[in-house]
C-alpha positions as a printed NumPy array, in Angstrom:
array([[  5.659, -68.252,   2.284],
       [  6.706, -65.945,   5.117],
       [  6.702, -62.153,   4.956],
       [  8.949, -60.247,   7.335],
       [  7.45 , -56.837,   8.095],
       [ 10.427, -54.754,   9.083],
       [  9.588, -51.445,  10.81 ],
       [ 12.174, -48.681,  10.619],
       [ 12.626, -44.977,  11.246],
       [ 15.773, -42.904,  10.636],
       [ 18.463, -45.322,  11.777],
       [ 20.057, -46.598,   8.564],
       [ 23.197, -47.862,  10.332],
       [ 21.121, -50.27 ,  12.412],
       [ 18.884, -51.189,   9.475],
       [ 21.992, -52.139,   7.508],
       [ 23.017, -54.699,  10.153],
       [ 19.463, -56.015,  10.345],
       [ 19.229, -56.523,   6.574],
       [ 22.682, -58.104,   6.48 ],
       [ 21.627, -60.574,   9.164],
       [ 18.51 , -61.434,   7.145],
       [ 20.765, -62.18 ,   4.172],
       [ 22.405, -65.03 ,   6.128],
       [ 19.253, -67.033,   6.93 ],
       [ 19.321, -70.826,   6.653],
       [ 15.681, -70.656,   5.53 ],
       [ 15.429, -68.338,   2.522],
       [ 11.774, -68.822,   1.586],
       [ 10.604, -65.388,   2.695],
       [ 10.292, -61.784,   1.575],
       [ 11.148, -58.532,   3.354],
       [  8.733, -55.614,   3.433],
       [ 10.25 , -52.52 ,   5.016],
       [  7.602, -50.463,   6.822],
       [  9.219, -47.03 ,   6.91 ],
       [  7.526, -44.455,   9.151],
       [  8.945, -41.412,   7.355],
       [ 12.727, -41.821,   7.267],
       [ 14.881, -39.414,   5.281],
       [ 16.642, -40.007,   1.957],
       [ 19.622, -41.589,   3.724],
       [ 17.52 , -44.64 ,   4.608],
       [ 16.033, -44.842,   1.123],
       [ 19.498, -44.722,  -0.454],
       [ 20.758, -47.46 ,   1.864],
       [ 17.835, -49.715,   0.965],
       [ 18.318, -49.11 ,  -2.763],
       [ 22.011, -50.011,  -2.434],
       [ 21.367, -53.183,  -0.438],
       [ 18.399, -54.387,  -2.53 ],
       [ 20.473, -55.171,  -5.591],
       [ 22.869, -57.563,  -3.868],
       [ 20.482, -59.031,  -1.31 ],
       [ 19.4  , -62.667,  -1.778],
       [ 15.881, -61.893,  -0.536],
       [ 13.28 , -59.712,  -2.278],
       [ 12.917, -56.344,  -0.506],
       [  9.911, -54.056,  -0.863],
       [ 10.244, -50.578,   0.663],
       [  7.017, -48.895,   1.838],
       [  7.297, -45.281,   3.022],
       [  4.93 , -42.735,   4.5  ],
       [  5.435, -39.073,   5.297],
       [  6.901, -38.259,   8.708],
       [  4.012, -36.93 ,  10.772],
       [  5.12 , -38.293,  14.116],
       [  5.06 , -41.892,  15.329],
       [  2.53 , -43.654,  13.104],
       [  3.893, -47.176,  13.119],
       [  0.403, -48.683,  13.154],
       [ -0.482, -47.105,   9.801],
       [  2.63 , -48.218,   7.942],
       [  2.454, -51.726,   9.421],
       [ -1.111, -52.088,   8.153],
       [  0.099, -51.092,   4.692],
       [  2.813, -53.753,   5.005],
       [  0.243, -56.378,   6.041],
       [ -1.795, -55.555,   2.94 ],
       [  1.299, -55.742,   0.71 ],
       [  2.54 , -59.055,   2.127],
       [  2.577, -62.005,  -0.286],
       [  3.181, -64.476,   2.514],
       [  0.409, -66.145,   4.488],
       [  2.516, -65.928,   7.659],
       [  3.854, -62.623,   9.01 ],
       [  6.895, -62.005,  11.199],
       [  7.099, -58.523,  12.71 ],
       [ 10.63 , -57.232,  13.231],
       [ 12.169, -53.861,  14.027],
       [ 15.074, -52.309,  12.149],
       [ 17.088, -51.909,  15.356],
       [ 17.247, -55.695,  15.821],
       [ 19.786, -58.163,  14.437],
       [ 18.619, -61.738,  13.866],
       [ 20.38 , -65.067,  14.234],
       [ 20.892, -67.247,  11.118],
       [ 18.079, -69.608,  12.153],
       [ 15.592, -66.819,  12.963],
       [ 13.215, -67.524,  10.069],
       [ 13.605, -71.298,  10.417],
       [ 12.765, -71.136,  14.142],
       [  9.707, -68.986,  13.536],
       [  8.549, -71.355,  10.791],
       [  8.9  , -74.294,  13.178],
       [  6.704, -72.549,  15.754],
       [  4.051, -71.44 ,  13.247],
       [  0.745, -73.181,  13.924],
       [ -2.798, -72.525,  12.754],
       [ -4.823, -70.72 ,  15.395],
       [ -1.72 , -69.345,  17.126],
       [  0.387, -66.209,  17.281],
       [  3.971, -66.16 ,  18.541],
       [  5.543, -63.504,  20.735],
       [  9.304, -63.747,  20.394],
       [ 12.101, -62.714,  22.678],
       [ 15.087, -60.385,  22.583],
       [ 18.583, -60.012,  23.967],
       [ 19.29 , -56.4  ,  24.93 ],
       [ 22.687, -54.944,  24.024],
       [ 24.277, -52.123,  25.98 ],
       [ 25.452, -48.854,  24.464],
       [ 29.115, -49.829,  24.27 ],
       [ 28.521, -53.109,  22.418],
       [ 25.974, -51.458,  20.133],
       [ 28.517, -48.792,  19.165],
       [ 31.076, -51.52 ,  18.523],
       [ 28.771, -53.535,  16.239],
       [ 27.73 , -50.439,  14.3  ],
       [ 31.388, -49.836,  13.507],
       [ 31.819, -53.267,  11.875],
       [ 32.048, -53.16 ,   8.071],
       [ 29.303, -55.79 ,   7.922],
       [ 27.392, -58.124,  10.209],
       [ 29.254, -61.306,  11.177],
       [ 27.348, -63.691,  13.471],
       [ 30.325, -66.035,  13.91 ],
       [ 32.523, -63.149,  15.021],
       [ 29.811, -62.038,  17.467],
       [ 29.343, -65.466,  19.059],
       [ 33.083, -65.983,  19.557],
       [ 32.945, -63.397,  22.371],
       [ 29.466, -64.199,  23.652],
       [ 30.522, -65.125,  27.178],
       [ 32.757, -62.049,  27.39 ],
       [ 29.847, -59.86 ,  26.326],
       [ 27.64 , -61.41 ,  29.01 ],
       [ 30.21 , -61.041,  31.793],
       [ 30.861, -57.422,  30.87 ],
       [ 27.153, -56.568,  30.683],
       [ 27.194, -56.106,  26.922],
       [ 24.246, -58.493,  26.622],
       [ 21.607, -59.292,  29.236],
       [ 21.181, -62.986,  28.294],
       [ 23.576, -65.752,  27.357],
       [ 21.958, -69.192,  27.487],
       [ 18.999, -68.463,  25.156],
       [ 21.582, -67.756,  22.448],
       [ 23.307, -71.077,  23.11 ],
       [ 20.393, -73.405,  23.806],
       [ 17.439, -73.681,  21.417],
       [ 14.257, -75.484,  22.449],
       [ 11.581, -76.891,  20.183],
       [  7.836, -76.479,  20.173],
       [  5.527, -77.826,  22.857],
       [  2.454, -77.066,  24.933],
       [  4.727, -75.521,  27.574],
       [  4.988, -72.514,  25.262],
       [  1.247, -71.807,  25.369],
       [ -0.182, -68.929,  27.377],
       [ -3.448, -69.754,  29.137],
       [ -4.695, -66.163,  29.163],
       [ -3.67 , -62.666,  28.098],
       [ -0.642, -61.343,  29.953],
       [  0.953, -58.02 ,  29.21 ],
       [  4.574, -58.946,  29.796],
       [  6.928, -60.216,  27.104],
       [  4.966, -58.738,  24.214],
       [  7.59 , -57.25 ,  21.924],
       [  6.512, -55.702,  18.644],
       [ 10.109, -56.044,  17.486],
       [  9.705, -59.839,  17.334],
       [  6.297, -61.467,  16.963],
       [  4.413, -63.452,  14.333],
       [  0.915, -64.399,  13.233],
       [ -1.034, -65.571,  10.194],
       [ -1.958, -62.835,   7.723],
       [ -5.582, -64.001,   7.685],
       [ -5.778, -63.549,  11.465],
       [ -4.25 , -60.064,  11.305],
       [ -6.745, -59.094,   8.6  ],
       [ -9.647, -60.552,  10.584],
       [ -9.044, -58.027,  13.392],
       [ -8.354, -55.192,  10.902],
       [ -4.636, -55.132,  11.727],
       [ -3.213, -52.57 ,  14.106],
       [ -5.39 , -49.856,  15.632],
       [ -4.47 , -46.816,  13.534],
       [ -5.917, -44.442,  16.126],
       [ -3.009, -45.477,  18.37 ],
       [ -0.304, -42.967,  17.527],
       [  2.813, -42.168,  19.499],
       [  5.13 , -44.799,  20.924],
       [  3.842, -47.518,  23.189],
       [  1.538, -50.539,  23.552],
       [  0.244, -50.799,  19.989],
       [  1.76 , -54.295,  20.05 ],
       [ -0.089, -55.265,  23.256],
       [ -3.33 , -53.984,  21.75 ],
       [ -2.714, -56.084,  18.618],
       [ -1.982, -59.242,  20.63 ],
       [ -4.961, -58.731,  22.934],
       [ -7.352, -58.348,  20.016],
       [ -5.931, -61.468,  18.349],
       [ -6.481, -63.428,  21.55 ],
       [ -9.992, -61.986,  21.862],
       [-10.489, -63.348,  18.329],
       [ -9.703, -66.812,  19.779],
       [ -6.12 , -66.934,  18.55 ],
       [ -3.884, -68.601,  21.126],
       [ -0.501, -67.17 ,  22.069],
       [  2.705, -69.112,  22.353],
       [  6.135, -67.978,  23.512],
       [  9.056, -67.804,  21.107],
       [ 11.63 , -67.629,  23.912],
       [ 14.622, -69.976,  23.797],
       [ 14.238, -70.121,  20.03 ],
       [ 13.739, -66.814,  18.197],
       [ 15.842, -64.312,  20.19 ],
       [ 16.838, -61.138,  18.357],
       [ 19.71 , -58.828,  19.325],
       [ 18.163, -55.485,  20.251],
       [ 20.557, -52.577,  19.739],
       [ 20.746, -49.886,  22.392],
       [ 19.022, -46.58 ,  21.683],
       [ 17.699, -43.653,  23.644],
       [ 14.164, -44.01 ,  25.01 ],
       [ 11.45 , -42.924,  22.6  ],
       [  9.097, -40.051,  23.269],
       [  6.533, -41.676,  25.565],
       [  3.995, -38.827,  25.569],
       [  1.191, -41.095,  24.313],
       [  2.249, -44.284,  26.11 ],
       [  0.052, -43.805,  29.18 ],
       [ -3.062, -43.137,  27.098],
       [ -2.349, -46.133,  24.849],
       [ -1.885, -48.331,  27.925],
       [ -5.143, -47.04 ,  29.415],
       [ -7.017, -48.01 ,  26.257],
       [ -5.641, -51.553,  26.296],
       [ -6.509, -51.947,  29.991],
       [-10.035, -50.707,  29.295],
       [-10.484, -53.41 ,  26.644],
       [ -9.179, -56.073,  29.016],
       [-11.547, -54.943,  31.761],
       [-14.497, -54.808,  29.351],
       [-13.855, -58.402,  28.314],
       [-13.657, -59.52 ,  31.951],
       [-17.072, -58.044,  32.782]])
């Protein structure tokens, strides 16, 4: 079984689209665990409303808002997961109908997967948030128009899907293309490295730290590009006060391993 660990914070309108897109999956053998880093009652009420009509089991985990503590709530979600395979997703991302199926096809013992995203601009994001509900068919009908107008930054990865293969494998740790909004690993591997580093607070690089430590634990990394793309809604840049320090800590680990 697969567990989707869905991180969210105070954007119920986006979370609604995300959950609606998860309701349309071709592969339904999964659960959703919402890792809520202190959202207000509005998010809780939305989840309670959606839970009753959703085809997938939803478990809502919440912690008090004491600043950006995504690592703590994700570790709680890892512990709560019933699945042996974990897909990490953010609540500001909309998934394609084959998202779970594509991740399942790439799942392999001894590997983690770092997925990919298609970035939406502010105008298209505003438009999608105004829809009464998520409609993937309606979205894809204007895909080329969205690309030509700059509404999306990629077109072909949404049209062409590639299978698994050794060409996806990374030979060493590389920082780029690690997106905490779309990655996957086995629960046993996440537990073996004690999950996310909870001393990393504030936005930035907790995902790179997680991936690096998995690779240091002899877990290989493969790319989920041209298969698992999510639609990443536009939002203002997070407070990056702690980002430089978090990045420094990851670089220090990388350098220590190289010595």
